[in-house]
C-alpha positions as CSV (number, residue, x, y, z in Angstrom):
1,M,-13.4,3.5,12.5
2,L,-10.3,1.6,11.4
3,S,-7.7,4.3,9.5
4,V,-5.6,2.9,7.0
5,L,-2.6,4.3,4.7
6,S,-0.5,3.3,1.9
7,L,2.6,5.1,0.7
8,N,5.6,4.5,-1.7
9,L,8.6,6.3,0.1
10,W,10.8,6.4,-2.8
11,H,13.0,4.9,-1.1
12,D,15.8,7.6,-0.3
13,A,15.9,9.5,-3.2
14,G,16.0,13.3,-3.4
15,P,15.9,15.4,0.2
16,W,15.3,12.0,2.2
17,Q,15.6,13.5,5.8
18,D,13.8,16.8,5.0
19,R,11.0,14.3,3.3
20,A,11.1,11.9,6.3
21,V,9.8,15.2,7.9
22,R,6.8,15.6,5.5
23,I,6.0,12.6,5.8
24,R,6.0,11.8,9.7
25,E,4.0,14.9,10.0
26,W,1.2,13.5,7.8
27,I,1.2,10.1,9.4
28,D,1.0,12.0,12.9
29,R,-1.8,14.0,11.2
30,L,-3.7,10.8,10.0
31,D,-3.0,8.7,13.0
32,P,-3.3,5.6,11.0
33,D,-4.6,2.7,12.4
34,L,-2.1,0.4,9.6
35,I,-0.1,1.4,7.2
36,G,2.0,-0.2,4.0
37,F,4.6,1.0,2.8
38,Q,6.6,0.4,-0.3
39,E,9.7,1.1,-1.5
40,A,11.5,0.9,2.0
41,L,15.3,0.5,2.2
42,R,16.3,-1.7,5.4
43,G,20.2,-2.4,6.1
44,P,22.8,-3.0,8.9
45,S,22.5,0.8,9.7
46,T,19.1,1.8,8.0
47,D,15.5,1.2,8.4
48,Q,13.5,3.8,7.1
49,V,10.2,2.1,8.5
50,E,11.4,2.7,11.9
51,E,13.4,5.8,11.3
52,L,9.6,7.6,10.2
53,L,7.3,5.3,13.0
54,A,10.0,6.1,15.9
55,G,7.9,6.2,19.7
56,R,4.9,6.0,17.7
57,G,4.2,2.7,19.3
58,Y,3.8,0.5,15.8
59,H,4.5,-3.1,15.3
60,C,6.3,-3.7,12.0
61,D,7.3,-6.3,9.5
62,Y,9.4,-6.2,6.0
63,V,9.9,-8.3,2.9
64,C,12.6,-7.3,0.7
65,A,11.9,-7.2,-2.8
66,S,15.6,-7.0,-4.0
67,P,19.0,-5.5,-3.1
68,F,18.6,-2.1,-3.4
69,W,21.1,-0.6,-6.3
70,R,22.7,2.3,-4.9
71,E,25.9,1.7,-2.1
72,A,25.1,3.4,1.0
73,P,26.3,6.7,1.7
74,E,29.9,7.3,3.6
75,G,29.9,6.3,6.9
76,E,26.7,4.0,6.2
77,A,26.8,0.0,6.3
78,G,25.8,-2.0,3.3
79,P,24.3,-3.6,1.6
80,R,21.0,-2.3,1.5
81,E,17.2,-4.1,0.8
82,F,14.6,-2.7,-0.8
83,G,11.3,-3.8,-0.1
84,N,7.7,-3.5,1.6
85,A,6.6,-2.5,4.7
86,V,3.3,-3.1,7.4
87,A,3.0,-1.0,10.3
88,S,-0.1,-2.0,12.5
89,R,-1.4,-0.1,16.2
90,W,-1.7,-3.9,17.7
91,P,0.7,-7.1,17.6
92,I,1.2,-9.0,14.3
93,T,0.7,-12.6,15.3
94,S,1.8,-14.2,12.0
95,R,3.1,-13.4,8.9
96,E,3.4,-14.5,5.0
97,T,6.2,-13.2,2.1
98,L,5.5,-14.1,-1.6
99,C,8.1,-13.3,-4.2
100,L,5.9,-12.2,-6.9
101,P,6.1,-12.9,-11.0
102,D,8.7,-11.5,-13.0
103,A,9.9,-10.7,-16.4
104,G,13.1,-12.3,-15.8
105,D,15.1,-9.1,-16.8
106,G,16.0,-8.7,-12.6
107,E,13.9,-6.8,-12.0
108,T,12.4,-8.9,-8.7
109,R,9.0,-7.4,-6.3
110,A,7.4,-8.9,-3.6
111,A,4.5,-9.2,-0.7
112,I,4.1,-9.2,2.7
113,S,0.9,-10.2,4.4
114,V,0.0,-10.1,8.5
115,S,-2.6,-11.4,10.7
116,I,-2.9,-8.5,13.5
117,A,-4.6,-9.5,16.9
118,S,-7.5,-6.2,16.8
119,P,-10.3,-4.7,18.9
120,H,-12.2,-5.6,16.0
121,G,-10.9,-8.8,15.8
122,E,-8.6,-10.5,13.4
123,L,-7.4,-8.7,10.7
124,S,-5.4,-9.3,7.8
125,F,-3.4,-6.9,5.9
126,T,-1.2,-7.4,2.7
127,C,1.2,-4.8,0.7
128,T,2.8,-5.0,-2.3
129,H,4.6,-3.4,-5.4
130,L,3.9,-4.2,-8.6
131,H,6.5,-4.1,-11.3
132,W,6.6,-0.5,-12.9
133,K,7.3,0.0,-16.8
134,Y,4.5,0.6,-19.1
135,R,5.0,-2.5,-20.9
136,H,4.9,-5.0,-18.0
137,G,0.9,-5.4,-18.2
138,A,1.1,-9.1,-18.6
139,V,3.8,-9.6,-15.5
140,R,1.5,-7.6,-13.4
141,E,-1.5,-9.6,-14.4
142,R,0.5,-12.9,-12.8
143,Q,1.5,-10.6,-10.1
144,V,-1.8,-9.6,-9.1
145,E,-3.0,-13.4,-10.0
146,A,-0.4,-14.4,-6.9
147,V,-1.2,-11.6,-4.7
148,C,-4.6,-12.1,-4.5
149,D,-4.7,-15.8,-4.1
150,L,-2.6,-14.4,-0.8
151,V,-4.9,-12.8,0.6
152,L,-7.7,-14.8,-0.1
153,R,-6.0,-17.3,1.7
154,R,-4.8,-15.5,5.1
155,R,-8.4,-13.4,5.2
156,P,-10.0,-14.4,8.0
157,R,-13.3,-16.8,7.9
158,D,-16.2,-14.5,8.6
159,G,-14.5,-12.1,10.2
160,F,-12.7,-8.3,8.8
161,P,-12.9,-8.4,5.3
162,P,-8.7,-8.4,4.3
163,I,-7.1,-5.1,3.4
164,L,-4.8,-4.9,0.5
165,V,-2.5,-1.8,-0.4
166,G,0.1,-1.0,-2.5
167,D,1.9,0.5,-5.5
168,F,0.4,-1.4,-7.9
169,N,2.0,0.6,-11.2
170,A,-1.5,0.3,-13.2
171,E,-4.4,2.3,-13.7
172,P,-7.9,1.6,-12.7
173,E,-8.6,0.6,-16.7
174,S,-5.8,-1.6,-17.0
175,S,-7.0,-5.7,-16.7
176,E,-4.6,-6.1,-13.7
177,I,-7.0,-3.7,-11.6
178,R,-10.1,-4.9,-13.7
179,Y,-9.2,-8.3,-12.5
180,V,-8.4,-7.0,-8.8
181,C,-11.6,-5.3,-8.7
182,G,-13.8,-8.5,-10.7
183,L,-14.3,-6.5,-13.7
184,Q,-12.7,-9.3,-15.6
185,S,-10.9,-12.7,-15.5
186,L,-7.3,-13.6,-15.8
187,N,-6.9,-16.8,-16.9
188,G,-10.3,-18.7,-16.6
189,R,-10.1,-17.2,-13.0
190,S,-11.7,-13.8,-11.4
191,V,-11.9,-12.6,-7.9
192,A,-13.5,-9.0,-6.4
193,F,-12.4,-6.2,-4.3
194,L,-13.6,-3.3,-3.5
195,D,-11.4,-0.3,-5.1
196,A,-11.3,2.3,-1.9
197,W,-11.5,5.4,-4.6
198,R,-13.8,4.2,-6.6
199,T,-16.3,3.3,-3.7
200,A,-15.7,5.9,-1.5
201,G,-13.0,8.8,-2.8
202,S,-13.2,12.6,-2.4
203,G,-13.8,13.3,-5.5
204,G,-11.9,13.9,-8.9
205,P,-9.4,11.6,-10.4
206,G,-7.8,10.6,-7.4
207,H,-4.1,10.5,-9.3
208,T,-1.3,9.2,-7.2
209,W,1.7,10.1,-9.6
210,C,0.6,14.0,-10.4
211,N,3.0,15.9,-12.4
212,R,1.8,18.8,-9.6
213,N,4.8,16.7,-7.6
214,P,7.7,18.0,-9.5
215,H,9.4,14.5,-8.0
216,A,7.1,12.5,-10.6
217,A,7.0,15.5,-13.3
218,A,10.5,15.0,-13.9
219,A,9.6,11.5,-15.5
220,L,8.2,13.1,-17.9
221,E,4.5,10.7,-17.5
222,P,1.1,11.4,-17.5
223,D,-1.0,12.1,-14.0
224,R,-1.9,8.6,-13.5
225,R,-4.3,7.0,-10.5
226,I,-1.7,3.8,-9.5
227,D,-1.8,3.7,-5.8
228,Y,-4.3,1.4,-4.0
229,V,-6.9,0.2,-1.1
230,F,-8.5,-2.6,-2.0
231,T,-10.8,-4.4,0.9
232,G,-13.6,-7.5,0.8
233,F,-16.5,-7.0,0.8
234,P,-18.4,-6.2,4.1
235,R,-20.2,-8.2,6.4
236,R,-24.0,-8.4,5.7
237,G,-25.8,-7.0,7.6
238,T,-23.3,-5.4,9.7
239,G,-21.9,-3.7,7.5
240,I,-18.4,-4.1,9.4
241,G,-15.6,-3.1,7.0
242,R,-17.1,-0.5,4.9
243,I,-15.3,1.6,3.1
244,E,-16.4,5.4,4.8
245,R,-13.9,7.7,2.9
246,C,-10.8,7.6,1.1
247,R,-8.4,10.1,-0.4
248,V,-5.5,11.5,-1.5
249,V,-3.3,12.4,1.0
250,C,0.6,13.2,1.0
251,D,-0.3,15.6,-1.7
252,T,1.1,18.8,-0.6
253,G,4.5,20.6,-0.6
254,E,5.9,23.0,2.0
255,G,9.2,24.9,0.9
256,G,9.9,22.9,-2.4
257,I,9.6,19.5,-0.3
258,W,7.5,17.2,-0.9
259,P,6.9,13.7,1.0
260,S,7.4,11.6,-1.6
261,D,7.3,11.1,-6.2
262,H,4.0,9.2,-5.1
263,F,0.7,10.6,-3.4
264,G,-0.6,7.8,-0.7
265,V,-4.2,6.8,-0.2
266,H,-6.0,6.9,3.3
267,A,-8.9,5.2,3.8
268,E,-11.2,4.8,6.7
269,L,-13.6,1.5,7.3
270,R,-16.2,0.6,9.4
271,T,-15.8,-0.8,12.7
272,R,-19.2,-0.9,14.0
273,P,-22.9,-2.3,13.2
274,L,-24.6,0.0,11.1
275,P,-27.8,1.2,12.9
276,E,-30.7,-0.5,12.5
277,V,-33.2,1.0,10.0
278,P,-36.4,1.3,12.2
279,A,-38.8,-1.1,10.9
């Protein structure tokens, strides 16, 4: 199986060093082959992804979405960047980044797409993070169009289905997520990816923004499913790339410490052909 994790890190908010311990515990438990992080910080003396994955042998890449708005702590060099990161068990062979459409209000977002040389053939892996405000649905519509174009442009031909992960800040019933899943068109265009939770979720609503988490509860927002793993359709005849399992992870607290304000999403994809059906 190909193991894929998506997690919003919530930058360095809250008790970051304690949260980092919880995140590393989950990473070690899940042992993902591919990871997409959102809200990751990087600067002259800061690299949250390197800190989390040190000694674990991952190949990493990063895209800045915007300058980080808070000054670096005393003793730490600045300025810092806020963006998305990808981590792969295998070498990254190419990359492309994209600045997403915005609302002109200073909030900017980005996507990073990489190609990976894996034992399962070339993999295409894209990570993004969309505008967050409820009223930004129209902006997110333009953003998903741009992101899906990026994914489709970079997908391996006749290879492993492309994988798209991230914090989309939109619920499954929204026009932006319906567009990604082939359930409605935008501007006379349509695409179709599989939502891992909808396809093989482990039950329940799959909320990733959940008031059970005190970091999320402080925002006074309802429970929502806003973080996703999407894939292209599995290869016909072989089933390679089929979503076999999906679950919500990073969803427990210990000693009052939760990994992030978001829960993560973990999916497992088939890497071997399906057994032949007896005639």
